[in-house]
C-alpha positions in Angstrom: 116.3 79.7 112.7 113.8 79.7 110.1 113.0 83.4 111.4 116.4 84.4 110.7 116.4 82.8 107.3 113.3 84.2 106.2 114.4 88.0 107.1 117.1 87.6 104.2 116.1 88.9 100.8 117.4 86.1 99.0 115.7 83.8 101.0 112.5 85.7 100.7 112.9 85.7 96.8 113.4 81.9 96.4 110.3 81.3 98.8 108.4 83.8 96.5 109.5 81.7 93.4 108.1 78.2 94.7 105.4 79.8 96.0 104.6 81.3 92.4 105.4 77.7 90.8 102.9 76.2 92.9 100.3 78.8 92.3 101.0 78.4 88.3 101.1 74.8 88.4 97.8 74.4 90.8 95.8 77.1 89.3 95.9 75.5 85.4 95.1 71.8 86.9 92.1 72.8 88.5 88.3 73.0 86.6 87.0 76.2 87.5 83.6 77.5 87.5 83.1 81.3 87.6 79.9 83.0 88.9 78.6 86.5 89.0 81.1 87.9 86.7 78.9 90.8 85.0 80.2 93.5 87.5 83.8 93.0 87.4 83.7 92.2 83.5 82.2 95.9 82.9 85.4 97.0 85.6 87.8 95.4 83.0 86.1 96.2 79.9 85.6 100.0 80.9 88.4 100.4 82.7 86.5 101.6 86.0 87.8 101.7 89.3 86.9 99.3 91.9 88.5 98.5 95.6 88.5 94.1 95.8 88.1 92.6 98.9 89.1 89.1 99.6 89.7 87.4 103.0 93.1 86.9 104.1 92.8 83.3 104.2 91.8 82.9 100.7 94.8 85.5 99.2 96.3 82.7 97.3 93.8 82.6 94.4 93.1 86.3 94.3 95.0 86.9 91.2 93.6 84.0 89.5 90.1 85.5 89.8 91.5 89.0 88.9 92.0 87.6 85.1 92.6 91.1 83.4 94.7 94.1 83.5 96.9 93.3 86.5 99.3 96.4 85.9 95.9 98.2 87.0 96.0 96.6 90.4 97.7 97.8 93.2 97.6 95.6 96.6 97.9 96.6 100.3 100.7 94.0 102.5 101.9 94.7 105.4 105.4 95.4 106.6 105.8 91.7 108.0 108.3 88.8 106.8 104.8 87.4 105.4 103.7 90.7 103.5 107.3 90.7 102.1 107.2 87.7 100.7 103.8 88.0 99.2 105.0 91.7 97.8 107.7 89.8 96.0 105.2 87.2 95.0 102.9 89.9 93.5 105.7 91.7 92.0 106.4 88.7 89.6 102.7 89.0 88.1 103.2 92.7 87.8 100.9 93.9 90.1 102.0 97.1 92.2 102.2 96.7 96.2 101.7 99.6 99.0 103.3 98.5 102.2 102.2 99.2 105.5 99.9 97.9 108.6 97.2 99.6 111.1 99.0 100.0 114.8 99.4 97.0 116.9 97.3 97.8 120.4 99.9 96.1 122.3 102.9 98.2 121.1 101.1 101.8 120.5 104.5 103.7 120.1 105.3 101.2 117.1 105.0 102.8 113.4 103.4 100.6 110.8 103.4 102.8 107.7 99.9 102.4 108.0 98.4 106.1 107.2 101.2 106.7 104.5 100.2 103.3 103.1 96.3 104.5 103.6 97.2 107.9 101.5 99.3 105.8 98.6 95.9 103.7 98.1 93.5 106.5 97.8 95.6 108.2 95.6 95.8 105.3 92.9 92.3 104.7 93.7 91.5 108.6 92.4 93.3 108.2 89.7 91.7 105.3 88.3 93.4 102.5 89.2 92.4 99.4 91.2 93.1 98.1 94.6 92.8 95.3 96.6 92.9 94.7 100.5 92.0 91.9 102.9 89.6 93.5 105.2 90.6 91.0 108.2 94.3 91.4 107.8 97.0 91.3 109.0 96.2 89.8 112.3 92.6 89.0 112.4 90.2 88.2 113.7 89.2 85.6 110.8 86.7 86.8 108.7 85.7 89.6 110.3 85.9 93.2 108.4 87.4 96.3 109.8 86.9 99.9 108.6 89.6 100.5 106.1 87.9 99.4 103.0 84.8 101.0 104.0 87.1 104.3 104.5 88.8 103.8 101.2 85.2 103.6 99.6 84.3 106.8 101.2 87.1 108.8 100.5 87.6 108.2 96.7 83.9 107.2 95.6 85.5 103.6 94.3 82.9 100.6 95.0 83.9 98.1 96.8 83.7 94.4 95.3 84.0 91.4 97.2 85.6 88.2 95.8 86.1 84.6 97.0 87.0 80.6 95.5 87.4 77.7 96.9 88.0 74.2 95.8 86.4 70.7 96.7 90.1 69.5 97.5 92.3 71.7 99.6 94.2 71.9 102.5 93.3 74.1 105.4 95.9 75.3 108.0 93.5 75.4 110.8 96.5 76.3 113.3 96.7 79.7 111.5 94.8 82.8 112.8 93.3 83.3 109.2 92.8 79.4 108.4 94.7 79.7 105.4 93.7 77.5 102.1 96.0 75.9 99.9 94.1 74.5 96.8 95.2 70.7 95.9 96.1 69.8 92.0 93.4 68.5 89.5 90.4 69.2 91.9 87.3 71.5 90.8 87.0 74.7 92.0 84.9 78.4 91.9 85.2 81.7 91.9 82.5 83.9 92.7 82.2 87.8 92.8 79.8 89.4 94.9 77.6 92.6 94.8 79.6 96.3 94.6 79.4 98.1 97.9 79.1 101.9 97.5 79.7 104.3 100.4 78.8 108.0 100.1 81.3 110.7 100.5 79.4 112.2 103.3 78.6 108.8 105.1 77.9 109.1 108.8 79.6 106.8 111.2 76.3 104.9 111.1 76.4 104.5 107.4 80.1 103.4 107.7 79.4 100.8 110.1 76.4 99.7 107.6 78.9 99.1 105.0 81.4 97.4 106.9 79.0 94.9 108.3 77.4 94.6 104.7 81.1 93.8 103.4 81.7 91.0 106.1 78.3 89.7 105.7 78.9 89.1 101.7 82.4 87.9 102.3 81.3 85.5 104.5 77.7 84.4 102.5 79.9 84.2 99.2 82.6 81.9 101.1 79.9 79.8 102.4 78.7 79.6 99.2 81.7 78.5 97.6 82.6 75.7 99.8 79.3 74.4 99.5 79.4 74.7 95.9 82.4 72.5 95.4 81.6 70.2 98.2 84.7 71.3 100.1 85.6 72.0 103.8 84.0 75.0 105.2 85.7 77.8 107.3 83.6 79.5 109.9 84.6 83.3 111.0 86.1 83.9 114.5 83.7 84.3 117.4 85.8 87.7 118.3 85.0 90.4 116.7 87.5 93.3 115.9 87.8 96.3 118.4 85.8 99.4 117.7 83.2 97.0 114.8 79.7 97.6 116.0 80.0 100.9 117.0 80.9 104.3 115.4 84.2 104.3 113.7 87.2 106.7 115.4 89.5 108.4 113.1 90.2 107.2 109.5 93.3 105.0 109.2 95.2 103.1 107.0 93.6 99.5 108.7 92.6 97.1 106.1 
């Protein structure tokens, strides 16, 4: 019954509004510390294009980290019900959304709009805009990066900028594949930006794998640093890895 209800546009809009209300109240109640902001500050000051990356389980505070120029940001969202609610939430913040998912290997014939979404993101970045993707989304494994972000960086020349956050008190949805984090009210938190990752336009398959591994390692190191900085519960990467990682990637696609 809940799935049928959440498939209705009015219910998705109501839920998106309540998520928005929670986010606005909770983020203003948290005592935030910001680390490594020099590069992202230069992105805002000089209006540079950048591709921001955050793990799927920490997406809730992503827009709080992206504190300025939300009109320049376009996020990649799946075509699932969860993606629809996230898209409606993003529109409340005036953030653009591109909808599309990578193909499900269990349903090879099902079109997910991934290639069109990939092209739309590339065009937006080439035009000087900024993008946001979850490298382990939309299906995981948790905290394991795919090749989508590094391919976008290669095809546009735009650097990847890893990002994460954590709070001292938070609820971790351990039964969810991404161990989604829900920050609590009136606690302390930290937002940490990583080092930009540049991928050459003539990058070889080995170069792409090195960039993918760099992104995954940075995001996991940053997430661990953030959890430890606020003495909060930590989240570990899934023991499984994505198919295709650790070897030369195949044809460019739209996976995040």
